C-alpha positions in Angstrom: 0.0 0.0 0.0 1.2 3.5 -0.9 2.0 5.8 2.0 0.1 9.1 2.1 3.2 11.2 1.1 3.9 9.1 -2.0 0.3 9.1 -3.0 0.2 12.9 -2.7 3.4 13.2 -4.8 2.1 10.9 -7.5 -1.3 12.8 -7.6 0.5 16.1 -8.1 2.9 14.6 -10.7 0.0 13.1 -12.7 -2.0 16.3 -12.6 1.1 18.2 -13.7 1.3 16.0 -16.8 -2.2 17.0 -17.9 -1.5 20.6 -17.0 1.7 20.6 -19.2 -0.2 19.1 -22.1 -2.8 21.9 -21.7 -0.1 24.6 -21.6 1.7 23.2 -24.6 -1.5 23.5 -26.7 -2.5 26.9 -25.4 1.0 28.3 -26.3 1.1 26.8 -29.8 -2.4 26.9 -31.1 -3.3 29.4 -33.9 -6.9 29.8 -33.0 -7.7 32.4 -30.3 -10.5 30.3 -28.9 -7.8 27.8 -27.9 -4.8 30.0 -27.4 -6.6 32.8 -25.5 -9.9 31.3 -24.3 -8.4 27.9 -23.5 -11.3 25.9 -25.0 -9.5 22.6 -24.8 -8.5 19.9 -22.3 -6.2 16.9 -21.8 -6.4 13.9 -19.5 -5.3 10.4 -18.7 -7.8 7.6 -19.2 -8.1 3.9 -18.2 -6.7 1.3 -20.6 -9.6 -1.1 -20.1 -12.7 1.1 -19.7 -11.7 4.6 -20.9 -12.7 6.0 -17.5 -11.3 9.4 -16.5 -8.1 8.9 -14.3 -6.6 12.4 -14.2 -7.6 15.8 -15.6 -5.7 19.0 -15.8 -6.7 22.1 -13.7 -7.0 24.4 -16.7 -8.8 22.3 -19.2 -12.6 22.3 -19.7 -14.2 19.9 -17.2 -17.1 19.1 -19.6 -14.5 17.9 -22.2 -12.8 15.7 -19.6 -16.1 14.1 -18.7 -17.1 13.5 -22.3 -13.6 12.3 -23.3 -14.1 9.0 -21.5 -16.7 8.2 -24.2 -14.3 9.4 -26.9 -11.6 7.1 -25.7 -14.0 4.2 -25.8 -15.0 5.2 -29.4 -11.4 5.2 -30.5 -10.8 1.8 -28.9 -13.8 0.3 -30.6 -12.6 1.6 -34.0 -9.1 0.3 -33.4 -10.4 -3.1 -32.4 -11.9 -3.6 -35.9 -8.7 -2.4 -37.6 -5.8 -4.3 -36.0 -6.1 -3.0 -32.5 -4.3 -0.1 -30.7 -0.7 0.1 -31.9 2.2 2.0 -30.3 3.0 5.2 -32.2 -0.6 5.6 -33.5 -2.9 8.6 -32.7 -6.6 8.5 -33.5 -8.5 11.6 -34.5 -12.3 12.3 -34.8 -15.0 14.8 -34.1 -18.1 12.5 -33.9 -20.3 14.2 -31.2 -22.5 11.2 -30.8 -19.7 8.8 -29.8 -17.3 11.3 -28.1 -19.6 14.0 -26.9 -20.0 17.8 -27.3 -20.1 19.0 -31.0 -18.3 18.7 -34.3 -15.9 21.7 -33.6 -14.3 19.8 -30.8 -11.7 17.4 -32.3 -10.5 14.6 -30.1 -7.1 13.0 -30.4 -6.5 9.7 -28.5 -3.0 8.3 -28.0 -2.3 4.8 -26.4 0.6 4.6 -24.0 2.4 1.3 -23.9 4.8 -0.2 -21.3 6.8 -3.3 -22.0 4.5 -4.1 -24.9 1.3 -3.8 -22.9 -1.3 -0.9 -23.0 -0.9 1.1 -19.8 -3.4 4.0 -20.4 -4.6 6.5 -22.9 -3.7 10.1 -23.3 -6.4 12.3 -24.9 -6.8 15.8 -26.1 -9.9 17.8 -27.1 -9.9 21.3 -28.6 -12.4 23.6 -30.3 -11.2 24.1 -33.9 -12.2 27.4 -35.4 -14.1 26.2 -38.5 -14.8 22.7 -39.9 -17.0 23.3 -42.9 -20.8 23.3 -42.7 -23.3 25.9 -43.7 -22.2 28.6 -41.2 -18.7 30.0 -40.6 -17.7 29.0 -37.1 -20.3 26.2 -37.2 -22.9 27.5 -34.7 -25.8 27.1 -37.2 -29.1 27.9 -35.4 -31.1 26.7 -38.4 -29.5 23.3 -38.8 -31.9 20.3 -38.9 -29.3 17.6 -39.4 -25.6 17.2 -38.4 -24.2 17.5 -41.9 -25.5 21.1 -42.1 -23.3 21.9 -39.1 -19.8 20.6 -39.9 -17.8 17.9 -41.6 -18.2 14.6 -39.8 -14.9 12.7 -39.2 -15.2 9.2 -37.7 -12.2 7.8 -35.7 -9.2 7.6 -38.1 -5.5 7.4 -37.6 -3.9 10.8 -38.0 -0.6 9.4 -37.0 0.6 5.9 -38.0 3.6 4.4 -36.4 4.8 7.9 -35.5 4.3 9.4 -39.0 1.6 12.0 -39.8 -0.9 10.6 -42.4 -0.9 13.3 -45.1 -4.0 11.8 -46.8 -6.2 12.4 -43.6 -4.6 15.9 -43.2 -5.5 16.8 -46.8 -9.2 15.8 -46.2 -9.3 17.9 -43.0 -7.7 21.0 -44.8 -10.2 20.7 -47.7 -13.1 20.9 -45.2 -12.4 24.2 -43.5 -12.5 27.9 -44.4 -9.3 28.4 -42.4 -6.8 25.6 -43.2 -3.8 27.5 -41.6 -5.7 27.7 -38.3 -6.5 24.0 -38.5 -2.9 23.1 -39.2 -1.7 25.0 -36.2 -4.3 23.7 -33.8 -3.7 20.1 -34.9 0.1 20.4 -34.4 -0.5 22.0 -31.0 -2.6 18.9 -29.9 0.0 16.5 -31.3 2.8 18.3 -29.4 0.8 18.2 -26.2 0.2 14.5 -26.5 3.9 13.9 -27.3 5.0 15.8 -24.2 2.5 14.0 -22.1 3.7 10.6 -23.3 7.4 11.6 -22.5 6.4 12.9 -19.0 4.4 9.8 -18.2 7.1 7.4 -19.3 9.6 9.3 -17.1 7.3 9.1 -14.1 6.8 5.3 -14.6 10.5 4.8 -14.9 11.0 6.7 -11.7 8.3 5.1 -9.5 7.4 1.9 -11.3 4.3 0.9 -13.1 2.7 -0.8 -10.1 3.0 2.2 -7.8 1.5 4.6 -10.4 -1.3 2.2 -11.1 -2.0 1.8 -7.4 -2.1 5.6 -7.0 -4.7 5.9 -9.9 -6.9 3.2 -8.4 -6.7 4.7 -4.9 -7.6 8.2 -6.2 -10.7 6.9 -7.9 -11.7 4.9 -4.8 -11.2 8.1 -2.7 -13.5 10.1 -5.1 -16.2 7.5 -4.8 -16.0 7.3 -1.0 -16.1 11.1 -0.7 -19.1 11.4 -3.0 -21.0 8.7 -1.2 -20.2 10.5 2.1 -21.5 13.8 0.8 -24.7 12.2 -0.5 -25.2 10.3 2.8 -25.4 13.7 4.6 -28.2 14.9 2.3 -31.8 14.4 3.6 -33.4 11.4 1.8 -36.1 12.4 -0.6 -37.1 13.4 -4.1 -36.4 16.9 -5.3 -37.8 18.1 -8.6 -37.0 21.0 -10.8 -37.5 21.9 -14.4 -36.4 24.8 -16.7 -36.7 25.7 -20.3 -34.7 26.5 -23.4 -36.2 29.5 -25.4 -36.5 27.4 -28.6 -34.4 25.2 -30.9 -33.7 27.8 -33.6 -36.1 26.1 -36.0 -39.4 26.0 -34.1 -40.2 28.8 -31.8 -41.4 26.7 -28.9 -39.9 26.3 -25.4 -38.2 23.0 -24.6 -38.2 21.5 -21.1 -35.2 20.2 -19.1 -36.7 18.3 -16.2 -34.9 16.6 -13.3 -36.0 14.4 -10.4 -33.1 14.2 -8.0 -33.5 11.3 -5.5 -31.3 10.8 -2.4 -31.5 7.4 -0.9 -28.8 6.7 1.7 -25.4 7.1 -0.1 -27.0 6.7 -3.6 -27.9 9.7 -5.8 -30.2 9.3 -8.8 -30.5 12.0 -11.4 -33.6 11.2 -13.5 -34.2 13.3 -16.6 -37.0 11.2 -18.0 -39.5 14.0 -18.2 -37.3 16.1 -20.5 -38.6 17.1 -23.9 -38.1 14.7 -26.8 -35.3 15.3 -29.3 -36.0 18.4 -31.4 -35.6 19.6 -35.0 -33.0 22.3 -34.2 -29.4 22.1 -32.9 -29.9 22.2 -29.1 -30.0 18.4 -28.9 -27.1 16.7 -27.1 -25.8 13.2 -27.0 -25.9 10.9 -24.0 -22.1 11.3 -23.5 -22.5 15.1 -23.3 -25.4 14.8 -20.9 -23.5 12.6 -18.5 -20.5 14.9 -18.7 -22.8 17.8 -17.8 -23.9 15.9 -14.7 -20.2 15.3 -13.8 -19.5 19.1 -14.0 -22.6 20.1 -12.0 -21.7 17.7 -9.2 -18.1 18.9 -9.1 -19.5 22.4 -8.5 -21.7 21.2 -5.6 -19.0 19.0 -4.1 -15.7 20.7 -5.1 -13.4 18.7 -2.8 -14.1 15.4 -4.6 -11.1 14.4 -6.7 -11.7 15.0 -10.4 -12.0 11.5 -11.9 -14.5 8.8 -12.7 -15.2 8.1 -9.1 -17.4 11.2 -9.0 -20.1 9.3 -10.9 -19.5 5.8 -9.3 -22.0 6.8 -6.6 -24.5 8.3 -9.1 -27.1 6.8 -11.4 -28.1 9.0 -14.4 -31.4 8.0 -16.0 -31.6 9.1 -19.6 -34.1 7.2 -21.7 -33.5 7.2 -25.5 -35.0 9.8 -27.7 -34.8 12.8 -25.4 -33.4 16.2 -26.2 -30.5 15.2 -24.0 -29.9 11.7 -25.4 -30.1 12.4 -29.1 -28.6 10.2 -31.8 -27.4 10.9 -35.3 -28.4 12.8 -37.4 -30.1 15.2 -34.9 -28.1 18.4 -34.9 -26.1 19.1 -31.8 -24.0 22.2 -32.6 -25.6 24.3 -29.8 -24.8 21.8 -27.1 -23.4 24.5 -24.8 -26.8 26.0 -24.2 -28.4 22.7 -23.3 -25.7 21.5 -20.9 -25.8 24.9 -19.1 -29.6 24.3 -18.6 -28.9 20.8 -17.3 -26.4 22.3 -14.7 -29.0 24.9 -13.8 -31.6 22.3 -12.9 -29.1 20.2 -10.9 -28.2 23.3 -8.9 -31.9 24.2 -8.3 -32.9 20.6 -7.4 -29.9 20.3 -5.1 -30.8 23.6 -3.4 -34.0 22.0 -2.1 -31.9 19.4 -0.3 -28.9 21.5 0.7 -29.3 25.2 -0.1 -26.0 26.0 1.6 -24.2 24.0 -1.1 -25.9 25.1 -4.4 -25.5 28.5 -6.1 -28.3 30.2 -7.9 -28.4 29.9 -11.6 -25.7 31.6 -13.7 -26.3 33.5 -16.9 -26.9 30.3 -18.8 -25.7 31.1 -22.4 -22.3 31.4 -24.1 -23.9 33.7 -26.8 -21.8 32.1 -29.6 -21.3 34.9 -32.1 -19.7 34.6 -35.5 -19.0 37.5 -37.9 -17.4 36.5 -41.2 -16.5 38.0 -44.6 -13.7 38.7 -47.0 -10.9 41.3 -46.6 -11.1 44.3 -48.9 -7.7 46.0 -48.1 -5.0 45.7 -50.7 -2.5 43.4 -48.9 -5.2 40.9 -48.0 -7.9 41.4 -50.6 -10.2 38.4 -50.9 -8.8 36.6 -47.8 -11.4 34.8 -45.8 -11.9 35.8 -42.2 -14.1 34.3 -39.5 -14.4 35.8 -36.0 -16.0 33.4 -33.5 -16.2 34.1 -29.9 -18.2 33.4 -26.8 -19.1 35.9 -24.0 -19.6 36.2 -20.3 -22.3 37.0 -17.8 -23.1 36.9 -14.1 -22.9 33.9 -11.8 -25.5 33.1 -9.2 -25.4 34.2 -5.6 -24.7 31.6 -2.9 -24.6 31.1 0.8 -20.9 32.4 0.6 -21.8 35.7 -0.9 -22.7 37.6 -4.1 -22.2 36.0 -7.5 -19.2 36.7 -9.7 -19.8 39.5 -12.3 -18.8 39.0 -15.9 -17.6 35.4 -15.4 -17.4 32.6 -17.9 -19.9 29.7 -18.1 -19.8 27.1 -15.3 -19.2 24.3 -17.9 -15.6 25.3 -18.1 -12.5 27.0 -16.8 -12.1 28.8 -20.1 -11.5 32.6 -20.3 -13.4 35.1 -22.3 -11.2 36.1 -25.3 -9.7 39.6 -24.7 -11.0 42.4 -26.9 -7.4 43.4 -27.7 -6.8 40.0 -29.3 -10.1 40.0 -31.2 -9.6 43.5 -32.5 -6.0 42.7 -33.6 -7.0 39.6 -35.5 -10.3 40.6 -37.1 -11.7 43.8 -38.8 -14.0 44.7 -35.9 -13.9 47.2 -33.1 -15.6 47.0 -29.6 -17.4 50.3 -29.0 -18.5 49.0 -25.6 -17.3 46.3 -23.2 -18.8 47.0 -19.8 -20.8 45.6 -16.8 -24.6 45.7 -17.3 -26.4 47.6 -14.6 -29.5 46.1 -13.1 -28.8 42.7 -14.6 -28.3 40.8 -11.4 -31.0 38.9 -9.5 -31.7 40.5 -6.1 -31.3 38.6 -2.9 -29.7 38.4 0.5 -26.7 37.8 -1.8 -27.3 39.1 -5.2 -26.2 37.5 -8.4 -23.2 38.7 -10.4 -23.7 41.3 -13.2 -23.9 40.5 -16.9 -22.1 42.5 -19.5 -22.7 44.8 -22.5 -20.7 44.1 -25.7 -21.1 46.3 -28.7 -19.1 45.4 -31.9 -18.7 47.6 -35.0 -17.7 46.2 -38.4 -14.6 47.8 -40.0 -14.9 46.0 -43.3 -17.2 46.8 -46.3 -19.5 44.0 -45.5 -19.9 40.8 -43.5 -22.5 38.4 -42.1 -23.2 37.8 -38.4 -24.6 34.7 -36.8 -25.8 34.5 -33.2 -26.6 31.3 -31.1 -27.7 32.2 -27.6 -30.3 31.5 -24.9 -32.0 33.0 -21.9 -33.8 35.6 -24.1 -37.2 34.5 -22.8 -36.5 32.5 -19.6 -34.2 34.5 -17.3 -31.7 32.9 -14.8 -33.5 32.0 -11.6 -32.7 32.6 -8.0 -32.9 30.1 -5.1 -33.9 30.1 -1.4 -36.1 33.2 -2.1 -33.7 35.0 -4.4 -35.0 36.8 -7.5 -34.4 36.1 -11.2 -31.8 38.0 -13.2 -32.3 40.1 -16.3 -32.8 38.1 -19.6 -30.4 38.0 -22.5 -30.8 40.7 -25.2 -29.3 40.7 -28.7 -29.7 43.6 -31.2 -28.2 44.3 -34.6 -28.1 47.5 -36.7 -29.5 47.9 -40.2 -30.0 51.0 -42.4 -33.4 51.6 -40.7 -32.2 51.2 -37.1 -31.9 48.5 -34.5 -33.6 45.1 -34.8 -34.0 42.0 -32.6 -34.0 38.3 -33.8 -37.5 36.8 -34.2 -36.4 33.9 -32.0 -34.9 36.2 -29.3 -31.2 35.0 -29.3 -30.8 32.9 -32.4 -30.4 34.1 -36.0 -28.2 33.5 -39.0 -27.3 35.6 -42.1 -27.4 39.1 -40.6 -26.0 41.3 -43.3 -23.8 44.1 -42.0 -22.2 47.1 -43.7 -19.2 49.0 -42.6 -19.9 51.0 -39.4 -22.9 48.9 -38.4 -22.9 47.2 -35.0 -24.2 44.2 -33.1 -24.9 44.5 -29.4 -25.2 41.8 -26.6 -26.6 42.5 -23.2 -25.9 39.3 -21.3 -27.9 38.1 -18.2 -26.7 38.3 -14.7 -26.9 35.5 -12.1 -29.9 34.7 -9.9 -30.1 35.9 -6.4 -29.7 33.8 -3.2 -32.0 34.3 -0.2 -34.8 36.8 0.4 -33.9 40.4 -0.8 -35.2 42.0 2.3 -32.4 40.4 4.3 -29.7 42.1 2.2 -27.3 44.2 4.2 -28.0 48.0 3.7 -24.3 48.7 3.4 -24.1 46.2 0.6 -27.1 48.0 -1.1 -25.4 51.3 -0.7 -22.2 49.9 -2.3 -24.1 48.5 -5.2 -25.6 51.9 -5.9 -22.4 53.8 -5.5 -20.6 51.4 -7.9 -23.3 51.7 -10.5 -24.3 48.0 -10.2 -27.9 49.0 -9.7 -29.6 52.3 -10.6 -31.8 54.4 -8.4 -35.0 53.0 -10.0 -33.9 49.4 -9.4 -32.9 50.2 -5.8 -36.3 51.7 -5.1 -38.0 48.5 -6.4 -35.8 46.4 -4.2 -36.6 48.3 -1.1 
C-alpha cells in the first residue's frame, strides 16, 4: 500500500502531466478560442474502460467528462482495424460517440509499457471552422448534423509515428481556415507527445505498479467522498425543471426536467420528463449529458477528486429519444446552451436538499457569435476571415456571498477572449465592453452582473450569426432570491436596430461598414430573500453603478 506522502506526490505529478499538455496546446495553437480562451483539455484515461483517471486544472471539465466516451469510441474503432498500436494517434469529431459538438476534435494516443497498454492520453480542442453551412459552425437553423460541420469518424492521423498526409488533406479541404486547423492540430499533437514523455519518465522513476495503485486509490477516494456527501443529504425526491427558449427552428420552449433522488449514499438523477429530441441544434448526445452531470456535481462538491469516481455513486437516468440523449443525425451544434440548462436544474434541485451547497443559476448562455466575410484591403484582398467568440455574464449568488460578475460559463475554466486580441486579428472594433447595470438577480446575496458588448464592423460587408439562450427565460434565484435580467441581442441595419424573431438565435445578418451588433448578457440569480440584504451592501451596489436608483427603489 502506498504511504500518504507518496500518494500525494504521484497525484501532483500526474495532474502536472495533464497541466503541461494543456499549456503546450495553449501556447502553440493558432486559433484564439484555444490560445486565449483555453477551449480545450487533456487527460489520462483507463486502458480497459476509458474512464477518467486524471484531468488538468486548466482544461474544460465538460470535455474531460465526455472524453471518456471518446476514448471508448477510438478503442472500438481500433479493435476492428488491427487494435491499438504503439505510435498511432486516433482523431475524430463525432459528437454522438465522443460527446459535445463537431468543432471539438478529439485525439487519442495509447501509451504502452513493456509491450502492454498502460493507459490512454487524450486531447480535445475547439477548432475554429470545420465546414458546414455557417462560418464557425454554430448554425441555429440546422436540422441535421451535416449542415453543421464535416463529420470525421475515428481515423489514424498518426501511423507508427508518421503523420498521415491523406487524412490531413481531407481535413484541410473541409475548413474555411486551413492554416488555423494546421496550427491547432500540431498543438494537440505536441501536447500528447509531451504527455507521453512525461508519463514514461514518471513510470520509470516510481514503477508501473505504484502509479497504477495511485490511480486506483484516487478513484476509490473520489467514490467514497461522493458517497459520504450524498449520505449527509436528507433522503427524498427533489424536482425542478427549466426551459430553453427554442431550438432555432421551431419557436417553442423545450423542457429540461430533473427528479433528484437521495437514498442513503446513492444519488439518482432522473431526466425522463425532459422534452423529446427536437428539430434544431440544441440536442445533445448521451455522452455530453453525463459529462454535464459530472460538471454540476463537481461544482456542488468541489473537494471530490476529479476522476470517474465522481459518478460511481450516481445513477443517471436518460431514456432514449430525449433532447439530452439524441442520436445521429439530430443536430447538436448548440450543445453548450443545453448543458448549461442541465447544470441549472441540478443546482436548483440540489438547493432544495442542501441550499447551503448550491449556487443560484448563472447567466446560462455562451452567446456564440460569428462575424465572417472577406478582406477588402489591398495586402489581403479576398482573404477569408471568421471571427468566432463566446461571451460572459453573471454567476449566481450563494450562501458564501454575491455571485461573480462577468464570469465565464460554469461548464468550463475557459476565459473570455480579450477584446485586444479580437480587434487585432479581425476587422472589428468594440465600442462597448462593460458591466450591465440592473442585470443581477436581487437577494440576500445578489447574483453577479452580466455584461454589455457592442461590436462595430470595420470591413465593407460581413455576415453575423448568433446562437444564444435565456432571451425569454431568465436565470432564476434560489432560497427566495430573485431572477436576473434576460439575454438581449440587437443588430443594426439601415433603418435602425432590430431583434431576432427567436430572441437570441439568428443567421445571415448582413452588416455594412460601421454597423454594429450588441449583446446585453444576463446576470446571475439571487440567493436568499432580498429584504435580508445588508443595507451597506445595497449602498455599495448603488455607488458602484451595479444598480440604478430606480432598481434600488424597487428592491426596497
